[in-house]
A tleap script that builds the chain and sets N, CA, C and O, in Angstrom:
source leaprc.protein.ff14SB
mol = sequence {
  NMET GLU GLY PHE THR LYS PRO GLY GLY GLY
  VAL VAL SER PHE VAL ARG LEU LYS GLU GLY
  ILE ASP SER SER ARG TYR ALA ASP LEU LEU
  LEU ASP GLN CYS GLY VAL PHE VAL LEU PRO
  GLY HIE ASP PHE GLU CYS GLU GLY TRP ILE
  ARG ILE GLY PHE GLY GLU THR ASN GLU ARG
  PHE GLN ALA GLY THR GLU ARG TRP LYS LYS
  LEU ARG CLEU
}
set mol.1.N position { 7.353 4.064 -4.324 }
set mol.1.CA position { 7.619 3.721 -3.490 }
set mol.1.C position { 8.466 4.468 -2.629 }
set mol.1.O position { 8.946 5.303 -3.395 }
set mol.2.N position { 8.979 4.692 -1.408 }
set mol.2.CA position { 10.469 4.720 -0.876 }
set mol.2.C position { 10.593 4.710 0.472 }
set mol.2.O position { 10.914 5.791 0.966 }
set mol.3.N position { 10.403 3.640 1.333 }
set mol.3.CA position { 10.717 3.150 2.128 }
set mol.3.C position { 9.772 2.057 2.814 }
set mol.3.O position { 8.592 2.408 2.798 }
set mol.4.N position { 9.892 1.424 3.120 }
set mol.4.CA position { 9.464 -0.085 3.387 }
set mol.4.C position { 9.147 0.007 5.729 }
set mol.4.O position { 10.044 0.531 6.389 }
set mol.5.N position { 8.315 -0.362 6.209 }
set mol.5.CA position { 8.947 -0.475 7.751 }
set mol.5.C position { 8.169 -1.459 7.994 }
set mol.5.O position { 6.966 -1.457 8.251 }
set mol.6.N position { 9.201 -2.646 7.866 }
set mol.6.CA position { 9.211 -4.191 7.807 }
set mol.6.C position { 8.129 -4.056 9.817 }
set mol.6.O position { 8.280 -3.468 10.887 }
set mol.7.N position { 7.155 -5.031 9.182 }
set mol.7.CA position { 6.527 -5.786 10.945 }
set mol.7.C position { 7.237 -5.735 12.044 }
set mol.7.O position { 8.442 -5.872 11.828 }
set mol.8.N position { 7.005 -5.619 12.920 }
set mol.8.CA position { 7.530 -5.851 13.910 }
set mol.8.C position { 7.544 -7.104 14.919 }
set mol.8.O position { 8.222 -7.601 15.819 }
set mol.9.N position { 6.329 -7.299 14.172 }
set mol.9.CA position { 5.193 -9.470 14.380 }
set mol.9.C position { 4.194 -9.097 14.230 }
set mol.9.O position { 3.671 -10.207 14.134 }
set mol.10.N position { 2.971 -8.078 14.053 }
set mol.10.CA position { 2.384 -7.868 13.906 }
set mol.10.C position { 2.006 -8.292 11.878 }
set mol.10.O position { 2.827 -8.448 10.974 }
set mol.11.N position { 0.520 -8.350 11.830 }
set mol.11.CA position { 0.411 -8.493 10.295 }
set mol.11.C position { 0.363 -7.618 9.223 }
set mol.11.O position { 0.187 -8.018 8.072 }
set mol.12.N position { 0.584 -5.829 9.675 }
set mol.12.CA position { 0.383 -4.868 8.742 }
set mol.12.C position { 1.943 -4.241 9.003 }
set mol.12.O position { 2.724 -4.756 9.803 }
set mol.13.N position { 2.342 -2.724 7.975 }
set mol.13.CA position { 3.376 -2.517 7.914 }
set mol.13.C position { 2.817 -1.089 7.450 }
set mol.13.O position { 1.714 -0.697 7.829 }
set mol.14.N position { 3.668 -0.311 6.582 }
set mol.14.CA position { 3.401 1.098 6.411 }
set mol.14.C position { 4.743 1.222 5.663 }
set mol.14.O position { 5.861 1.042 6.145 }
set mol.15.N position { 4.359 1.639 4.113 }
set mol.15.CA position { 5.279 1.655 2.775 }
set mol.15.C position { 5.200 3.158 2.696 }
set mol.15.O position { 4.196 3.803 2.395 }
set mol.16.N position { 6.411 3.639 3.009 }
set mol.16.CA position { 6.439 5.357 2.736 }
set mol.16.C position { 5.751 5.706 0.958 }
set mol.16.O position { 5.361 4.829 0.189 }
set mol.17.N position { 5.761 6.435 0.819 }
set mol.17.CA position { 5.823 6.862 -0.791 }
set mol.17.C position { 6.667 8.057 -1.110 }
set mol.17.O position { 7.483 8.511 -0.307 }
set mol.18.N position { 6.408 8.658 -2.543 }
set mol.18.CA position { 7.288 9.431 -3.105 }
set mol.18.C position { 6.688 10.589 -2.663 }
set mol.18.O position { 5.480 10.817 -2.730 }
set mol.19.N position { 7.844 11.591 -2.044 }
set mol.19.CA position { 6.971 13.136 -1.783 }
set mol.19.C position { 6.653 14.011 -2.624 }
set mol.19.O position { 7.288 14.547 -3.532 }
set mol.20.N position { 4.981 14.182 -2.028 }
set mol.20.CA position { 3.739 14.996 -2.332 }
set mol.20.C position { 3.206 13.644 -3.216 }
set mol.20.O position { 2.923 13.756 -4.409 }
set mol.21.N position { 3.119 12.566 -2.606 }
set mol.21.CA position { 2.008 12.111 -3.629 }
set mol.21.C position { 1.389 11.829 -2.088 }
set mol.21.O position { 1.940 11.704 -0.994 }
set mol.22.N position { -0.434 11.774 -2.649 }
set mol.22.CA position { -1.640 12.158 -1.893 }
set mol.22.C position { -1.719 10.450 -1.298 }
set mol.22.O position { -1.999 9.644 -2.186 }
set mol.23.N position { -1.502 9.875 0.082 }
set mol.23.CA position { -2.104 8.605 0.910 }
set mol.23.C position { -3.331 7.921 -0.354 }
set mol.23.O position { -3.401 6.976 -1.140 }
set mol.24.N position { -4.003 8.880 0.002 }
set mol.24.CA position { -5.652 8.879 -0.015 }
set mol.24.C position { -5.636 8.996 -0.904 }
set mol.24.O position { -4.596 8.342 -0.987 }
set mol.25.N position { -5.863 9.310 -2.091 }
set mol.25.CA position { -5.867 8.868 -3.799 }
set mol.25.C position { -4.969 8.231 -4.736 }
set mol.25.O position { -5.178 8.037 -5.933 }
set mol.26.N position { -3.970 7.935 -4.072 }
set mol.26.CA position { -3.186 7.182 -4.178 }
set mol.26.C position { -3.780 5.376 -3.584 }
set mol.26.O position { -3.795 4.377 -4.304 }
set mol.27.N position { -4.169 5.439 -2.232 }
set mol.27.CA position { -5.124 3.898 -2.058 }
set mol.27.C position { -6.364 3.992 -3.222 }
set mol.27.O position { -6.517 2.888 -3.743 }
set mol.28.N position { -7.234 4.965 -3.732 }
set mol.28.CA position { -7.930 4.457 -4.621 }
set mol.28.C position { -7.857 4.677 -5.931 }
set mol.28.O position { -8.854 4.591 -6.648 }
set mol.29.N position { -6.683 4.981 -6.377 }
set mol.29.CA position { -5.924 4.854 -7.491 }
set mol.29.C position { -5.452 3.542 -7.595 }
set mol.29.O position { -5.476 3.224 -8.784 }
set mol.30.N position { -4.954 2.464 -6.756 }
set mol.30.CA position { -4.777 1.153 -6.394 }
set mol.30.C position { -6.011 0.591 -6.476 }
set mol.30.O position { -6.319 -0.035 -7.491 }
set mol.31.N position { -6.881 0.734 -5.430 }
set mol.31.CA position { -8.463 -0.127 -5.556 }
set mol.31.C position { -8.653 -0.280 -7.248 }
set mol.31.O position { -8.813 -1.388 -7.761 }
set mol.32.N position { -8.618 0.790 -7.920 }
set mol.32.CA position { -9.249 0.928 -9.260 }
set mol.32.C position { -8.374 0.304 -10.324 }
set mol.32.O position { -8.683 -0.368 -11.308 }
set mol.33.N position { -7.357 0.650 -9.930 }
set mol.33.CA position { -7.278 0.512 -11.574 }
set mol.33.C position { -6.536 -1.093 -10.769 }
set mol.33.O position { -6.534 -1.917 -11.684 }
set mol.34.N position { -6.186 -1.498 -9.988 }
set mol.34.CA position { -5.298 -2.831 -9.983 }
set mol.34.C position { -5.951 -4.285 -8.620 }
set mol.34.O position { -5.382 -5.347 -8.366 }
set mol.35.N position { -7.318 -3.724 -7.996 }
set mol.35.CA position { -7.790 -4.471 -7.538 }
set mol.35.C position { -7.092 -4.889 -6.420 }
set mol.35.O position { -7.155 -6.057 -6.038 }
set mol.36.N position { -6.061 -3.567 -5.542 }
set mol.36.CA position { -5.323 -3.523 -4.205 }
set mol.36.C position { -5.927 -2.995 -3.591 }
set mol.36.O position { -6.386 -1.910 -3.949 }
set mol.37.N position { -6.177 -3.506 -2.462 }
set mol.37.CA position { -6.916 -2.302 -1.552 }
set mol.37.C position { -5.734 -2.356 -0.233 }
set mol.37.O position { -5.314 -3.392 0.283 }
set mol.38.N position { -5.358 -0.997 0.126 }
set mol.38.CA position { -4.309 -0.516 1.053 }
set mol.38.C position { -4.870 0.907 1.980 }
set mol.38.O position { -5.514 1.794 1.419 }
set mol.39.N position { -4.565 0.954 3.269 }
set mol.39.CA position { -5.339 2.212 3.295 }
set mol.39.C position { -4.379 2.853 3.674 }
set mol.39.O position { -3.435 2.438 4.346 }
set mol.40.N position { -4.676 4.611 2.998 }
set mol.40.CA position { -4.486 5.562 3.339 }
set mol.40.C position { -3.232 5.816 4.685 }
set mol.40.O position { -3.811 6.023 5.752 }
set mol.41.N position { -2.349 5.827 4.759 }
set mol.41.CA position { -1.702 6.689 6.414 }
set mol.41.C position { -2.340 8.060 6.574 }
set mol.41.O position { -2.170 8.651 7.640 }
set mol.42.N position { -3.178 8.706 5.446 }
set mol.42.CA position { -3.827 9.986 6.596 }
set mol.42.C position { -4.995 9.453 7.495 }
set mol.42.O position { -5.298 9.933 8.587 }
set mol.43.N position { -5.425 8.706 7.064 }
set mol.43.CA position { -6.037 7.824 8.324 }
set mol.43.C position { -5.638 7.596 9.968 }
set mol.43.O position { -6.108 7.717 11.100 }
set mol.44.N position { -4.888 7.337 9.517 }
set mol.44.CA position { -3.573 6.983 10.608 }
set mol.44.C position { -2.750 8.159 11.253 }
set mol.44.O position { -1.969 7.951 12.182 }
set mol.45.N position { -3.002 9.628 10.617 }
set mol.45.CA position { -2.054 10.562 10.939 }
set mol.45.C position { -0.724 10.305 10.684 }
set mol.45.O position { 0.284 10.283 11.390 }
set mol.46.N position { -1.030 10.049 9.098 }
set mol.46.CA position { 0.539 9.648 8.666 }
set mol.46.C position { 0.185 10.002 6.554 }
set mol.46.O position { 0.009 9.381 5.506 }
set mol.47.N position { 0.222 10.569 6.771 }
set mol.47.CA position { 0.579 11.367 5.168 }
set mol.47.C position { 1.472 11.280 4.832 }
set mol.47.O position { 2.435 11.758 5.432 }
set mol.48.N position { 1.599 10.426 3.369 }
set mol.48.CA position { 2.479 10.395 2.553 }
set mol.48.C position { 3.393 8.572 3.100 }
set mol.48.O position { 4.594 8.315 3.183 }
set mol.49.N position { 2.165 7.677 3.360 }
set mol.49.CA position { 2.564 6.408 3.954 }
set mol.49.C position { 1.054 5.871 3.415 }
set mol.49.O position { -0.011 6.442 3.182 }
set mol.50.N position { 1.596 4.259 3.327 }
set mol.50.CA position { -0.111 3.974 2.964 }
set mol.50.C position { 0.152 2.309 4.336 }
set mol.50.O position { 1.228 2.150 4.914 }
set mol.51.N position { -0.711 1.625 4.486 }
set mol.51.CA position { -0.648 0.888 5.808 }
set mol.51.C position { -0.717 -0.550 4.374 }
set mol.51.O position { -1.655 -0.269 3.629 }
set mol.52.N position { -0.432 -1.070 4.190 }
set mol.52.CA position { 0.044 -2.863 3.873 }
set mol.52.C position { -0.803 -3.621 4.689 }
set mol.52.O position { -0.978 -3.198 5.831 }
set mol.53.N position { -1.516 -4.923 4.256 }
set mol.53.CA position { -1.890 -5.949 5.428 }
set mol.53.C position { -1.336 -7.011 4.862 }
set mol.53.O position { -0.870 -6.928 3.725 }
set mol.54.N position { -1.304 -8.334 5.681 }
set mol.54.CA position { 0.235 -9.388 5.063 }
set mol.54.C position { -0.993 -10.768 5.697 }
set mol.54.O position { -0.553 -11.819 6.162 }
set mol.55.N position { -2.302 -10.518 5.602 }
set mol.55.CA position { -3.312 -11.705 5.613 }
set mol.55.C position { -3.370 -12.227 5.054 }
set mol.55.O position { -3.565 -13.290 5.643 }
set mol.56.N position { -3.340 -12.494 3.476 }
set mol.56.CA position { -3.189 -13.138 2.745 }
set mol.56.C position { -2.456 -14.351 2.592 }
set mol.56.O position { -1.524 -14.509 3.381 }
set mol.57.N position { -2.668 -15.210 1.780 }
set mol.57.CA position { -1.609 -16.664 1.301 }
set mol.57.C position { -0.392 -15.952 0.763 }
set mol.57.O position { -0.446 -14.733 0.604 }
set mol.58.N position { 0.678 -16.616 0.479 }
set mol.58.CA position { 1.621 -15.751 -0.494 }
set mol.58.C position { 1.599 -16.123 -1.551 }
set mol.58.O position { 2.459 -15.676 -2.310 }
set mol.59.N position { 0.612 -17.104 -2.068 }
set mol.59.CA position { 0.113 -17.129 -3.308 }
set mol.59.C position { -0.220 -15.759 -3.968 }
set mol.59.O position { 0.543 -15.157 -4.724 }
set mol.60.N position { -1.541 -15.316 -3.560 }
set mol.60.CA position { -2.632 -14.044 -3.039 }
set mol.60.C position { -1.804 -12.671 -2.916 }
set mol.60.O position { -1.808 -11.905 -3.880 }
set mol.61.N position { -1.260 -12.422 -2.019 }
set mol.61.CA position { 0.185 -11.747 -1.492 }
set mol.61.C position { 0.672 -11.125 -3.020 }
set mol.61.O position { 0.373 -10.041 -3.521 }
set mol.62.N position { 1.632 -12.351 -3.627 }
set mol.62.CA position { 1.759 -12.133 -5.553 }
set mol.62.C position { 1.490 -11.620 -5.926 }
set mol.62.O position { 1.931 -10.524 -6.274 }
set mol.63.N position { 0.310 -12.273 -6.127 }
set mol.63.CA position { -0.698 -11.768 -7.254 }
set mol.63.C position { -1.589 -10.119 -6.781 }
set mol.63.O position { -2.450 -9.533 -7.438 }
set mol.64.N position { -1.259 -9.904 -6.045 }
set mol.64.CA position { -1.340 -8.147 -6.147 }
set mol.64.C position { -0.352 -7.362 -6.328 }
set mol.64.O position { -0.384 -6.309 -6.964 }
set mol.65.N position { 0.836 -7.973 -5.620 }
set mol.65.CA position { 2.105 -6.864 -5.620 }
set mol.65.C position { 2.252 -7.296 -7.691 }
set mol.65.O position { 2.619 -6.290 -8.298 }
set mol.66.N position { 2.000 -8.633 -8.697 }
set mol.66.CA position { 2.082 -7.849 -9.604 }
set mol.66.C position { 1.727 -6.998 -10.254 }
set mol.66.O position { 2.326 -6.077 -10.809 }
set mol.67.N position { 0.018 -7.479 -10.178 }
set mol.67.CA position { -0.821 -6.304 -10.481 }
set mol.67.C position { -0.647 -5.203 -9.742 }
set mol.67.O position { -0.772 -4.255 -10.518 }
set mol.68.N position { -0.379 -4.736 -8.436 }
set mol.68.CA position { 0.278 -3.779 -8.043 }
set mol.68.C position { 1.548 -2.589 -9.126 }
set mol.68.O position { 1.637 -1.364 -9.058 }
set mol.69.N position { 2.254 -3.445 -9.918 }
set mol.69.CA position { 3.081 -3.062 -10.736 }
set mol.69.C position { 2.850 -2.285 -12.025 }
set mol.69.O position { 3.623 -1.624 -12.719 }
set mol.70.N position { 1.212 -2.635 -12.163 }
set mol.70.CA position { 0.852 -1.614 -13.257 }
set mol.70.C position { 0.384 -1.016 -12.708 }
set mol.70.O position { -0.595 -1.758 -12.803 }
set mol.71.N position { -0.124 0.107 -11.816 }
set mol.71.CA position { -0.740 1.167 -11.650 }
set mol.71.C position { 0.066 2.057 -12.181 }
set mol.71.O position { 1.289 2.077 -12.316 }
set mol.72.N position { -1.309 3.266 -12.650 }
set mol.72.CA position { -0.236 4.235 -13.440 }
set mol.72.C position { -0.875 6.279 -12.525 }
set mol.72.O position { -1.888 6.947 -12.732 }
set mol.73.N position { -0.249 6.407 -12.047 }
set mol.73.CA position { -0.620 7.637 -11.462 }
set mol.73.C position { -0.731 9.422 -12.401 }
set mol.73.O position { -1.069 10.428 -11.777 }
savepdb mol mol.pdb
quit
């Protein structure tokens, strides 16, 4: 990840991916390898970013970020 946009009061935010990484491929790999669901920025005309949600409990969100660390591109 390269950057993070702090939510302005909502429950979603966008995270910038390293240059050259396809957001759809990244989202698919993250779900397949780690069981973590994000939406590709491509769906929002924002290629190179992914959208993450904060609608889970702190415990579930932290568990997801730990699984996310295991992602292999």
